[in-house]
N, CA and C atoms as an extended XYZ file, in Angstrom:
546
Properties=species:S:1:pos:R:3:atomname:S:1:resname:S:1:resid:I:1 pbc="F F F"
N        40.631       20.810      -24.540 N   MET     1
C        41.196       19.186      -24.097 CA  MET     1
C        42.575       19.960      -23.227 C   MET     1
N        42.357       19.386      -21.909 N   SER     2
C        43.614       19.406      -21.050 CA  SER     2
C        44.743       18.327      -21.866 C   SER     2
N        45.877       18.743      -21.603 N   SER     3
C        47.231       18.320      -22.066 CA  SER     3
C        48.108       18.050      -20.570 C   SER     3
N        48.754       16.969      -20.755 N   LEU     4
C        49.725       16.575      -19.826 CA  LEU     4
C        51.101       17.368      -19.891 C   LEU     4
N        51.857       18.211      -19.260 N   GLN     5
C        52.549       19.207      -20.050 CA  GLN     5
C        53.923       18.870      -18.374 C   GLN     5
N        55.474       18.702      -18.982 N   TYR     6
C        55.994       19.125      -18.094 CA  TYR     6
C        56.938       20.280      -18.599 C   TYR     6
N        57.154       21.294      -17.842 N   PHE     7
C        57.373       21.827      -18.174 CA  PHE     7
C        58.857       22.126      -17.242 C   PHE     7
N        60.037       22.342      -17.718 N   VAL     8
C        61.259       22.274      -16.913 CA  VAL     8
C        62.319       22.840      -17.154 C   VAL     8
N        63.305       23.063      -16.032 N   ALA     9
C        64.420       23.755      -16.409 CA  ALA     9
C        65.635       22.552      -16.522 C   ALA     9
N        67.005       22.464      -17.576 N   SER    10
C        67.430       21.740      -17.439 CA  SER    10
C        69.014       22.375      -17.853 C   SER    10
N        69.944       21.426      -17.360 N   SER    11
C        71.314       22.104      -17.711 CA  SER    11
C        71.924       21.504      -19.153 C   SER    11
N        72.456       22.234      -19.786 N   LEU    12
C        72.860       22.021      -21.168 CA  LEU    12
C        72.893       20.344      -21.105 C   LEU    12
N        73.339       19.815      -20.157 N   ASP    13
C        74.000       18.130      -20.415 CA  ASP    13
C        72.681       17.419      -19.673 C   ASP    13
N        71.511       18.077      -19.794 N   GLY    14
C        69.930       17.057      -19.618 CA  GLY    14
C        69.835       16.677      -18.150 C   GLY    14
N        70.270       17.769      -17.240 N   PHE    15
C        70.335       17.364      -16.128 CA  PHE    15
C        69.219       18.497      -15.086 C   PHE    15
N        68.211       17.938      -14.300 N   ILE    16
C        67.303       19.159      -13.638 CA  ILE    16
C        68.177       19.739      -12.073 C   ILE    16
N        68.863       18.724      -11.690 N   ALA    17
C        69.236       18.881      -10.298 CA  ALA    17
C        70.554       18.282      -10.294 C   ALA    17
N        71.675       18.617       -9.371 N   THR    18
C        72.490       17.845       -8.891 CA  THR    18
C        72.210       16.221       -8.380 C   THR    18
N        73.129       15.736       -8.445 N   ALA    19
C        72.769       14.139       -7.408 CA  ALA    19
C        71.691       14.651       -6.089 C   ALA    19
N        72.559       14.965       -5.712 N   ASP    20
C        71.779       15.459       -4.011 CA  ASP    20
C        70.648       16.404       -4.079 C   ASP    20
N        70.374       16.586       -5.222 N   ASP    21
C        68.959       17.655       -5.430 CA  ASP    21
C        69.539       19.288       -4.965 C   ASP    21
N        70.552       19.697       -5.247 N   ARG    22
C        70.435       21.402       -5.213 CA  ARG    22
C        70.173       21.714       -6.520 C   ARG    22
N        70.014       23.072       -6.300 N   LEU    23
C        69.934       23.978       -7.924 CA  LEU    23
C        70.166       24.956       -7.580 C   LEU    23
N        71.109       25.273       -6.809 N   GLU    24
C        71.848       26.895       -7.019 CA  GLU    24
C        72.287       26.858       -8.238 C   GLU    24
N        72.961       25.963       -9.262 N   TRP    25
C        73.274       26.496      -10.398 CA  TRP    25
C        72.011       27.049      -11.576 C   TRP    25
N        70.845       26.535      -10.846 N   LEU    26
C        69.846       27.016      -11.745 CA  LEU    26
C        69.205       28.540      -11.081 C   LEU    26
N        69.592       28.832       -9.707 N   LEU    27
C        69.070       29.877       -9.034 CA  LEU    27
C        69.639       31.215       -9.475 C   LEU    27
N        70.943       30.940       -9.985 N   GLU    28
C        71.939       31.791      -10.305 CA  GLU    28
C        71.019       32.493      -11.580 C   GLU    28
N        70.597       31.767      -12.314 N   PHE    29
C        69.684       32.482      -13.568 CA  PHE    29
C        68.321       33.256      -13.377 C   PHE    29
N        67.872       33.461      -12.127 N   ASP    30
C        66.659       33.917      -11.719 CA  ASP    30
C        66.477       35.222      -12.298 C   ASP    30
N        65.490       35.835      -12.995 N   GLY    31
C        65.143       36.984      -13.211 CA  GLY    31
C        65.696       37.142      -14.557 C   GLY    31
N        65.965       36.069      -15.283 N   PHE    32
C        66.470       36.338      -16.645 CA  PHE    32
C        65.329       36.837      -17.708 C   PHE    32
N        65.930       37.998      -18.949 N   ALA    33
C        64.944       38.246      -19.888 CA  ALA    33
C        64.181       37.345      -20.289 C   ALA    33
N        62.764       37.430      -20.260 N   GLY    34
C        61.583       36.708      -21.005 CA  GLY    34
C        61.358       35.537      -20.303 C   GLY    34
N        62.092       35.149      -18.806 N   GLY    35
C        61.727       33.897      -18.112 CA  GLY    35
C        60.318       34.073      -17.362 C   GLY    35
N        60.285       35.287      -16.890 N   LYS    36
C        59.165       35.605      -16.172 CA  LYS    36
C        57.735       35.502      -17.130 C   LYS    36
N        57.710       36.175      -18.268 N   GLU    37
C        56.776       36.375      -19.056 CA  GLU    37
C        56.581       35.195      -19.846 C   GLU    37
N        57.742       33.929      -19.899 N   SER    38
C        57.409       32.695      -20.506 CA  SER    38
C        56.496       32.206      -19.070 C   SER    38
N        57.015       32.027      -17.916 N   TYR    39
C        56.203       31.273      -16.827 CA  TYR    39
C        54.672       32.037      -16.528 C   TYR    39
N        54.783       33.128      -16.667 N   ASP    40
C        53.068       33.591      -16.818 CA  ASP    40
C        52.461       32.879      -18.002 C   ASP    40
N        52.812       32.911      -18.907 N   ALA    41
C        51.856       32.605      -20.039 CA  ALA    41
C        51.925       31.088      -20.010 C   ALA    41
N        52.924       30.177      -19.302 N   PHE    42
C        52.401       28.724      -18.846 CA  PHE    42
C        51.465       28.638      -18.058 C   PHE    42
N        51.554       29.227      -16.629 N   MET    43
C        50.267       29.048      -15.758 CA  MET    43
C        49.286       29.468      -16.001 C   MET    43
N        49.169       30.829      -17.167 N   ALA    44
C        47.514       31.110      -17.313 CA  ALA    44
C        46.909       29.780      -18.081 C   ALA    44
N        47.736       28.777      -18.466 N   ASP    45
C        46.667       27.965      -18.825 CA  ASP    45
C        46.693       26.400      -18.310 C   ASP    45
N        47.592       26.769      -17.191 N   VAL    46
C        47.491       25.503      -15.719 CA  VAL    46
C        46.019       25.499      -15.116 C   VAL    46
N        45.571       24.334      -14.858 N   GLY    47
C        44.718       24.023      -13.955 CA  GLY    47
C        44.584       23.201      -13.288 C   GLY    47
N        45.343       22.440      -13.364 N   CYS    48
C        45.739       21.153      -12.092 CA  CYS    48
C        47.589       20.798      -12.129 C   CYS    48
N        48.136       21.061      -10.624 N   ILE    49
C        49.576       20.855      -10.982 CA  ILE    49
C        49.561       19.330      -10.028 C   ILE    49
N        50.509       18.809      -10.730 N   VAL    50
C        51.152       17.431      -10.291 CA  VAL    50
C        52.472       17.049       -9.906 C   VAL    50
N        52.912       16.649       -8.837 N   MET    51
C        54.401       16.937       -7.918 CA  MET    51
C        54.512       14.719       -7.247 C   MET    51
N        55.855       14.642       -7.373 N   GLY    52
C        56.104       13.807       -6.225 CA  GLY    52
C        56.353       14.338       -5.151 C   GLY    52
N        56.328       13.271       -4.056 N   GLY    53
C        56.411       13.524       -2.768 CA  GLY    53
C        57.823       14.425       -2.322 C   GLY    53
N        58.887       14.066       -3.185 N   GLU    54
C        60.174       15.066       -2.830 CA  GLU    54
C        60.216       16.189       -3.528 C   GLU    54
N        59.441       16.799       -4.514 N   THR    55
C        59.335       17.816       -4.909 CA  THR    55
C        58.483       18.580       -4.199 C   THR    55
N        57.543       17.850       -3.476 N   TYR    56
C        56.389       18.421       -2.423 CA  TYR    56
C        57.401       19.145       -1.358 C   TYR    56
N        58.165       18.198       -0.479 N   ALA    57
C        58.736       18.202        0.427 CA  ALA    57
C        60.090       19.428        0.231 C   ALA    57
N        60.693       19.152       -0.535 N   TRP    58
C        61.684       20.396       -1.129 CA  TRP    58
C        61.038       21.788       -1.309 C   TRP    58
N        59.665       21.914       -1.426 N   LEU    59
C        58.902       23.187       -1.615 CA  LEU    59
C        58.573       23.761       -0.286 C   LEU    59
N        57.761       22.680        0.985 N   LEU    60
C        57.837       23.082        1.989 CA  LEU    60
C        58.963       23.522        2.586 C   LEU    60
N        60.406       22.902        2.501 N   GLU    61
C        61.554       23.277        3.146 CA  GLU    61
C        61.842       24.712        2.714 C   GLU    61
N        61.842       25.015        1.301 N   HIS    62
C        62.388       25.750        0.851 CA  HIS    62
C        61.666       27.015        0.468 C   HIS    62
N        60.287       26.947        0.708 N   GLU    63
C        59.227       28.256        0.721 CA  GLU    63
C        58.056       27.816        2.140 C   GLU    63
N        58.670       27.769        3.364 N   PRO    64
C        58.144       27.804        4.066 CA  PRO    64
C        56.931       29.033        4.553 C   PRO    64
N        55.988       28.502        4.980 N   GLY    65
C        54.549       29.408        4.965 CA  GLY    65
C        54.169       30.201        3.923 C   GLY    65
N        54.380       29.833        2.833 N   ASN    66
C        54.258       30.023        1.211 CA  ASN    66
C        53.898       29.060        0.363 C   ASN    66
N        53.098       28.648        0.400 N   TRP    67
C        52.850       27.826       -0.789 CA  TRP    67
C        52.506       28.161       -1.832 C   TRP    67
N        53.415       28.098       -3.347 N   PRO    68
C        53.580       28.595       -4.155 CA  PRO    68
C        52.328       28.658       -5.430 C   PRO    68
N        51.269       27.745       -5.077 N   TYR    69
C        50.326       27.577       -5.640 CA  TYR    69
C        49.146       27.471       -5.075 C   TYR    69
N        48.523       28.912       -4.471 N   PRO    70
C        47.340       28.688       -3.842 CA  PRO    70
C        46.120       28.730       -4.346 C   PRO    70
N        46.010       29.058       -5.502 N   ALA    71
C        44.506       29.108       -6.182 CA  ALA    71
C        44.566       27.885       -7.419 C   ALA    71
N        45.617       27.031       -7.159 N   THR    72
C        45.447       25.617       -8.288 CA  THR    72
C        45.567       24.269       -7.784 C   THR    72
N        44.436       23.442       -7.839 N   PRO    73
C        44.658       21.818       -7.395 CA  PRO    73
C        45.793       21.252       -7.512 C   PRO    73
N        46.164       21.157       -6.248 N   CYS    74
C        47.802       20.037       -6.421 CA  CYS    74
C        47.620       18.626       -6.239 C   CYS    74
N        48.001       17.664       -6.862 N   TRP    75
C        47.988       16.341       -6.337 CA  TRP    75
C        49.145       16.083       -6.251 C   TRP    75
N        49.751       14.915       -5.333 N   VAL    76
C        51.150       14.568       -4.841 CA  VAL    76
C        51.105       13.186       -4.773 C   VAL    76
N        52.085       12.428       -5.346 N   PHE    77
C        52.207       10.954       -5.662 CA  PHE    77
C        53.209       10.858       -4.844 C   PHE    77
N        52.849       10.168       -3.518 N   THR    78
C        53.855        9.770       -2.325 CA  THR    78
C        53.226        8.484       -1.839 C   THR    78
N        54.386        8.021       -0.934 N   HIS    79
C        54.062        6.825        0.024 CA  HIS    79
C        54.192        7.240        1.360 C   HIS    79
N        54.032        8.638        1.416 N   HIS    80
C        54.405        9.290        2.553 CA  HIS    80
C        53.656       10.123        3.192 C   HIS    80
N        53.202       10.286        4.684 N   GLU    81
C        52.305       10.936        5.440 CA  GLU    81
C        53.132       12.455        5.047 C   GLU    81
N        52.517       13.662        4.463 N   LEU    82
C        52.817       14.732        4.414 CA  LEU    82
C        52.071       16.126        4.928 C   LEU    82
N        52.404       16.458        5.830 N   PRO    83
C        51.283       17.917        6.063 CA  PRO    83
C        50.991       18.827        4.510 C   PRO    83
N        49.715       19.286        4.646 N   ALA    84
C        49.695       20.409        4.080 CA  ALA    84
C        49.415       21.695        4.463 C   ALA    84
N        50.020       22.837        3.593 N   PRO    85
C        49.896       24.288        3.985 CA  PRO    85
C        48.458       24.422        4.296 C   PRO    85
N        48.070       25.403        5.220 N   PRO    86
C        46.519       25.690        5.065 CA  PRO    86
C        46.106       26.425        4.040 C   PRO    86
N        45.212       25.997        3.749 N   GLY    87
C        44.456       26.779        2.700 CA  GLY    87
C        44.634       26.108        1.397 C   GLY    87
N        45.637       25.422        1.302 N   ALA    88
C        46.280       24.868       -0.006 CA  ALA    88
C        45.098       23.646       -0.528 C   ALA    88
N        45.166       23.413       -1.827 N   ASP    89
C        44.076       22.756       -2.674 CA  ASP    89
C        44.816       21.270       -2.967 C   ASP    89
N        45.181       20.186       -2.052 N   ILE    90
C        46.037       19.335       -1.950 CA  ILE    90
C        45.484       17.815       -2.063 C   ILE    90
N        45.947       17.261       -2.962 N   THR    91
C        45.527       15.864       -2.714 CA  THR    91
C        46.471       14.774       -2.883 C   THR    91
N        46.595       13.971       -1.797 N   PHE    92
C        47.699       12.936       -1.552 CA  PHE    92
C        47.318       11.562       -2.373 C   PHE    92
N        47.773       11.105       -3.454 N   VAL    93
C        47.631       10.080       -3.979 CA  VAL    93
C        48.950        8.965       -3.715 C   VAL    93
N        48.425        7.706       -4.299 N   ARG    94
C        49.691        7.179       -4.515 CA  ARG    94
C        49.054        5.978       -5.134 C   ARG    94
N        49.886        5.214       -6.265 N   GLY    95
C        49.561        4.175       -7.203 CA  GLY    95
C        50.027        4.649       -8.694 C   GLY    95
N        49.872        3.782       -9.888 N   PRO    96
C        50.109        4.298      -11.221 CA  PRO    96
C        49.750        5.492      -11.379 C   PRO    96
N        50.451        6.318      -12.258 N   VAL    97
C        49.983        7.360      -12.545 CA  VAL    97
C        48.508        7.299      -13.360 C   VAL    97
N        48.633        6.435      -14.423 N   GLY    98
C        47.832        6.196      -15.398 CA  GLY    98
C        46.111        6.159      -14.522 C   GLY    98
N        45.970        5.421      -13.410 N   GLU    99
C        44.965        5.654      -12.540 CA  GLU    99
C        44.120        6.904      -12.071 C   GLU    99
N        45.097        8.097      -12.196 N   PHE   100
C        44.853        9.304      -12.056 CA  PHE   100
C        44.403       10.306      -13.069 C   PHE   100
N        44.862        9.743      -14.344 N   VAL   101
C        44.408       10.946      -15.251 CA  VAL   101
C        43.417       11.450      -15.565 C   VAL   101
N        42.396       10.898      -15.292 N   GLY   102
C        40.685       11.487      -15.544 CA  GLY   102
C        40.353       12.166      -14.535 C   GLY   102
N        40.931       11.879      -13.350 N   ASP   103
C        40.946       13.165      -12.063 CA  ASP   103
C        41.452       14.000      -11.989 C   ASP   103
N        42.644       14.010      -12.899 N   LEU   104
C        44.031       15.253      -13.015 CA  LEU   104
C        43.223       16.244      -13.793 C   LEU   104
N        42.647       15.744      -14.937 N   LYS   105
C        42.356       16.362      -16.003 CA  LYS   105
C        40.459       17.176      -15.731 C   LYS   105
N        40.007       16.299      -15.019 N   GLU   106
C        38.987       16.771      -14.426 CA  GLU   106
C        39.141       18.360      -13.150 C   GLU   106
N        39.953       17.684      -12.548 N   ALA   107
C        40.748       18.905      -11.575 CA  ALA   107
C        41.043       19.966      -12.552 C   ALA   107
N        41.573       19.831      -13.617 N   ALA   108
C        42.148       21.072      -14.246 CA  ALA   108
C        41.022       21.874      -15.204 C   ALA   108
N        39.786       21.283      -14.796 N   ALA   109
C        38.869       22.128      -15.491 CA  ALA   109
C        39.071       22.495      -17.217 C   ALA   109
N        39.186       21.617      -18.069 N   ALA   110
C        39.761       21.968      -19.507 CA  ALA   110
C        40.983       22.860      -19.676 C   ALA   110
N        42.024       22.933      -18.796 N   ARG   111
C        43.103       23.750      -18.757 CA  ARG   111
C        44.199       22.561      -18.830 C   ARG   111
N        45.395       23.069      -18.761 N   ASN   112
C        46.663       22.017      -18.865 CA  ASN   112
C        46.766       21.453      -17.313 C   ASN   112
N        47.753       20.390      -17.330 N   VAL   113
C        48.051       20.073      -16.294 CA  VAL   113
C        49.554       19.496      -16.027 C   VAL   113
N        49.969       20.439      -15.171 N   TRP   114
C        51.394       20.535      -15.151 CA  TRP   114
C        52.036       19.623      -14.064 C   TRP   114
N        53.184       18.812      -14.745 N   ILE   115
C        53.443       17.765      -13.918 CA  ILE   115
C        54.985       18.684      -13.374 C   ILE   115
N        55.156       18.851      -12.315 N   VAL   116
C        56.330       19.968      -11.839 CA  VAL   116
C        57.521       18.850      -11.277 C   VAL   116
N        58.677       19.382      -11.279 N   GLY   117
C        59.696       19.155      -10.332 CA  GLY   117
C        60.361       17.845      -11.098 C   GLY   117
N        60.586       16.625      -10.407 N   GLY   118
C        61.564       15.819      -10.474 CA  GLY   118
C        61.117       15.006      -11.654 C   GLY   118
N        62.166       14.355      -12.535 N   GLY   119
C        62.026       13.612      -13.809 CA  GLY   119
C        61.253       12.435      -13.588 C   GLY   119
N        61.441       11.811      -12.295 N   VAL   120
C        60.982       10.648      -12.185 CA  VAL   120
C        59.363       10.462      -12.474 C   VAL   120
N        58.898       11.259      -11.816 N   LEU   121
C        57.313       11.139      -11.978 CA  LEU   121
C        56.866       11.700      -13.752 C   LEU   121
N        57.679       12.428      -14.449 N   ALA   122
C        57.502       12.865      -15.386 CA  ALA   122
C        57.662       11.446      -16.442 C   ALA   122
N        58.436       10.627      -15.910 N   ALA   123
C        59.028        9.634      -16.826 CA  ALA   123
C        57.991        8.699      -16.641 C   ALA   123
N        57.159        8.192      -15.580 N   GLN   124
C        55.959        7.419      -15.306 CA  GLN   124
C        54.809        8.006      -16.242 C   GLN   124
N        54.630        9.083      -16.208 N   PHE   125
C        53.774        9.481      -17.381 CA  PHE   125
C        54.299        9.238      -18.691 C   PHE   125
N        55.271        8.989      -19.473 N   ALA   126
C        55.790        9.205      -20.419 CA  ALA   126
C        55.689        7.756      -20.710 C   ALA   126
N        56.323        6.907      -19.888 N   ASP   127
C        56.159        5.486      -20.075 CA  ASP   127
C        54.912        5.020      -20.199 C   ASP   127
N        53.916        5.382      -19.796 N   ALA   128
C        52.749        4.917      -19.749 CA  ALA   128
C        51.829        5.600      -21.189 C   ALA   128
N        52.802        6.189      -21.938 N   GLY   129
C        52.271        7.024      -23.363 CA  GLY   129
C        51.132        8.213      -22.714 C   GLY   129
N        51.736        9.072      -21.403 N   LEU   130
C        50.207        9.875      -21.003 CA  LEU   130
C        50.785       11.238      -21.096 C   LEU   130
N        52.509       11.523      -21.341 N   LEU   131
C        52.665       12.673      -21.537 CA  LEU   131
C        52.335       13.254      -22.997 C   LEU   131
N        52.033       14.429      -22.571 N   ASP   132
C        51.497       14.918      -24.048 CA  ASP   132
C        52.713       16.013      -24.627 C   ASP   132
N        53.347       17.038      -23.717 N   GLU   133
C        54.163       18.325      -24.148 CA  GLU   133
C        55.521       18.054      -22.814 C   GLU   133
N        56.433       18.536      -23.474 N   LEU   134
C        57.773       18.626      -22.779 CA  LEU   134
C        58.030       19.716      -23.302 C   LEU   134
N        58.576       20.877      -22.234 N   ILE   135
C        58.892       22.058      -22.453 CA  ILE   135
C        60.034       22.508      -21.303 C   ILE   135
N        61.012       22.747      -22.505 N   VAL   136
C        62.424       22.183      -21.404 CA  VAL   136
C        63.333       23.802      -21.671 C   VAL   136
N        63.723       23.923      -20.696 N   SER   137
C        64.204       25.753      -20.538 CA  SER   137
C        65.690       25.261      -20.762 C   SER   137
N        66.606       25.510      -21.622 N   ILE   138
C        67.956       24.672      -21.231 CA  ILE   138
C        69.060       26.072      -20.663 C   ILE   138
N        69.327       25.507      -19.323 N   ILE   139
C        70.424       26.492      -19.099 CA  ILE   139
C        71.604       26.061      -19.362 C   ILE   139
N        72.491       27.541      -19.723 N   PRO   140
C        73.600       27.223      -20.694 CA  PRO   140
C        74.575       26.976      -19.243 C   PRO   140
N        74.725       25.732      -18.650 N   VAL   141
C        75.778       25.373      -17.609 CA  VAL   141
C        75.983       23.851      -18.161 C   VAL   141
N        76.832       23.131      -17.616 N   VAL   142
C        77.191       21.805      -17.417 CA  VAL   142
C        77.370       21.310      -16.042 C   VAL   142
N        76.301       20.271      -15.531 N   LEU   143
C        76.598       19.726      -14.098 CA  LEU   143
C        77.811       18.658      -14.581 C   LEU   143
N        77.571       17.507      -15.172 N   GLY   144
C        78.376       16.474      -15.504 CA  GLY   144
C        77.959       15.616      -14.826 C   GLY   144
N        76.746       15.774      -14.137 N   SER   145
C        75.806       14.220      -13.456 CA  SER   145
C        74.670       14.969      -12.608 C   SER   145
N        73.754       14.438      -12.118 N   GLY   146
C        72.524       14.565      -11.227 CA  GLY   146
C        71.151       13.533      -11.517 C   GLY   146
N        70.293       14.639      -11.587 N   LYS   147
C        68.860       13.900      -12.068 CA  LYS   147
C        68.643       14.201      -13.251 C   LYS   147
N        68.210       13.462      -14.335 N   GLN   148
C        68.259       13.323      -15.566 CA  GLN   148
C        66.548       14.232      -15.626 C   GLN   148
N        66.696       14.998      -16.719 N   VAL   149
C        65.420       15.316      -17.248 CA  VAL   149
C        63.809       14.511      -17.566 C   VAL   149
N        64.382       13.362      -18.078 N   LEU   150
C        63.558       12.578      -18.038 CA  LEU   150
C        63.804       11.063      -18.468 C   LEU   150
N        63.798       10.342      -17.010 N   PRO   151
C        64.484        8.973      -16.981 CA  PRO   151
C        63.475        7.891      -17.067 C   PRO   151
N        63.393        8.130      -18.551 N   VAL   152
C        62.512        6.804      -19.103 CA  VAL   152
C        62.911        5.657      -19.260 C   VAL   152
N        62.049        4.571      -19.011 N   GLN   153
C        62.348        3.001      -19.021 CA  GLN   153
C        62.979        2.518      -20.237 C   GLN   153
N        62.614        3.161      -21.567 N   ALA   154
C        63.086        2.799      -23.131 CA  ALA   154
C        62.686        4.122      -23.773 C   ALA   154
N        63.352        4.338      -25.275 N   PRO   155
C        63.268        5.076      -26.087 CA  PRO   155
C        61.685        5.814      -26.447 C   PRO   155
N        61.441        7.011      -26.315 N   THR   156
C        60.207        7.361      -26.756 CA  THR   156
C        60.165        7.568      -28.375 C   THR   156
N        58.933        7.640      -28.848 N   PRO   157
C        58.820        7.965      -30.274 CA  PRO   157
C        59.375        8.974      -30.491 C   PRO   157
N        59.636        9.788      -31.338 N   PRO   158
C        60.275       10.968      -31.756 CA  PRO   158
C        58.933       12.188      -31.345 C   PRO   158
N        59.718       13.084      -30.969 N   LEU   159
C        58.879       14.266      -30.841 CA  LEU   159
C        58.877       15.017      -31.482 C   LEU   159
N        57.759       16.303      -31.603 N   GLU   160
C        57.695       17.056      -32.531 CA  GLU   160
C        58.002       18.347      -32.055 C   GLU   160
N        58.629       19.253      -32.670 N   LEU   161
C        59.382       20.287      -31.898 CA  LEU   161
C        58.073       21.313      -32.688 C   LEU   161
N        57.554       22.181      -31.179 N   ILE   162
C        55.972       22.970      -31.698 CA  ILE   162
C        56.908       24.278      -31.540 C   ILE   162
N        57.792       24.859      -30.880 N   SER   163
C        58.061       26.362      -30.855 CA  SER   163
C        59.760       25.850      -30.078 C   SER   163
N        60.648       27.058      -30.192 N   SER   164
C        61.579       27.314      -29.638 CA  SER   164
C        62.002       28.635      -29.671 C   SER   164
N        62.655       28.966      -28.681 N   ARG   165
C        63.036       30.561      -28.569 CA  ARG   165
C        64.076       30.812      -27.614 C   ARG   165
N        65.022       31.998      -27.857 N   THR   166
C        66.210       32.232      -27.083 CA  THR   166
C        65.695       33.245      -25.975 C   THR   166
N        65.860       33.225      -24.783 N   MET   167
C        65.914       34.153      -23.924 CA  MET   167
C        67.263       34.682      -23.523 C   MET   167
N        66.664       35.820      -22.481 N   GLY   168
C        67.995       36.471      -21.886 CA  GLY   168
C        68.917       35.428      -21.279 C   GLY   168
N        70.238       35.665      -21.239 N   ARG   169
C        71.568       34.977      -20.552 CA  ARG   169
C        71.785       33.555      -21.078 C   ARG   169
N        71.489       33.392      -22.827 N   GLY   170
C        71.685       32.304      -23.162 CA  GLY   170
C        70.748       31.015      -23.271 C   GLY   170
N        69.620       31.278      -22.579 N   ILE   171
C        68.806       30.018      -21.924 CA  ILE   171
C        68.159       30.097      -23.728 C   ILE   171
N        67.677       28.846      -23.914 N   THR   172
C        67.003       28.373      -24.585 CA  THR   172
C        65.631       28.030      -24.253 C   THR   172
N        64.340       27.984      -24.949 N   GLU   173
C        63.250       27.254      -24.282 CA  GLU   173
C        62.612       26.172      -25.292 C   GLU   173
N        62.831       24.932      -25.271 N   LEU   174
C        62.168       23.827      -26.444 CA  LEU   174
C        61.035       23.412      -25.962 C   LEU   174
N        59.890       23.437      -26.829 N   HIS   175
C        58.438       22.933      -26.562 CA  HIS   175
C        58.408       21.818      -27.658 C   HIS   175
N        57.969       20.704      -26.622 N   PHE   176
C        57.954       19.466      -28.165 CA  PHE   176
C        56.565       18.984      -27.768 C   PHE   176
N        56.334       17.770      -28.834 N   ARG   177
C        55.020       17.392      -28.543 CA  ARG   177
C        54.972       15.819      -28.497 C   ARG   177
N        54.446       15.163      -27.610 N   PHE   178
C        54.825       13.635      -27.888 CA  PHE   178
C        54.136       13.287      -28.981 C   PHE   178
N        54.850       12.168      -29.645 N   SER   179
C        53.830       11.390      -30.408 CA  SER   179
C        53.713       10.203      -29.939 C   SER   179
N        52.271        9.747      -30.433 N   PRO   180
C        51.288        8.714      -29.262 CA  PRO   180
C        52.294        7.505      -29.694 C   PRO   180
N        52.215        6.214      -28.613 N   LYS   181
C        52.920        5.346      -28.571 CA  LYS   181
C        52.214        4.269      -29.247 C   LYS   181
N        53.112        3.603      -30.239 N   PRO   182
C        52.078        2.643      -31.538 CA  PRO   182
C        51.697        1.100      -30.925 C   PRO   182
C-alpha cells in the first residue's frame, strides 16, 4: 500500500531553506557518508513524486536540460502555466490536495508517493490528515530564520519514531510515522 512521505533536509533549527529560498548551506554537505545510500534506498520505493510550483520552477532553473526524475510520474500543484521538460511525465494540477490522493496513489502503482521540496505543500497534506511519514535529515547548521520544515495550521497528533541513524558530517536522519487524526 502506498504511503505519502515527506523526505526532506532541515537545519538544526527547523528550516529547509533561507527566507529567500537559498540552499547553499545545504549544498555544502553534498556527498556526505551515507547520504547517497539513504536517498537511493528511499527512491527505490517511490512510484510518484508531488511538488509545488515553486519547487518545480527551482528545479527547472537549477537543473536546466536535466529533469532529475525522468522515469517517475510527477504531479505539480500550481496556479501558473509552466513548461514541461521534453519526455518528463508531469501532470499539472490545482485544488485541495485531498482531491488528488487517489490519483497520486494510482500513479505510484503500489509504491510510495514522495512530497518533494517546500514545506507548505507537505503541510497541506498533514493538515488534511493525509501525510503518512516524515523523513527528515537534520543538517548541523543553524539558520536563524527561513522556510519551516512543516508549517502546519495546528499541532499534529504525536508522531511515532520509526528509526533514526547518524550519517557523515554529523547529519542525523529521523523517520517518523504520523498518527491518524482523531
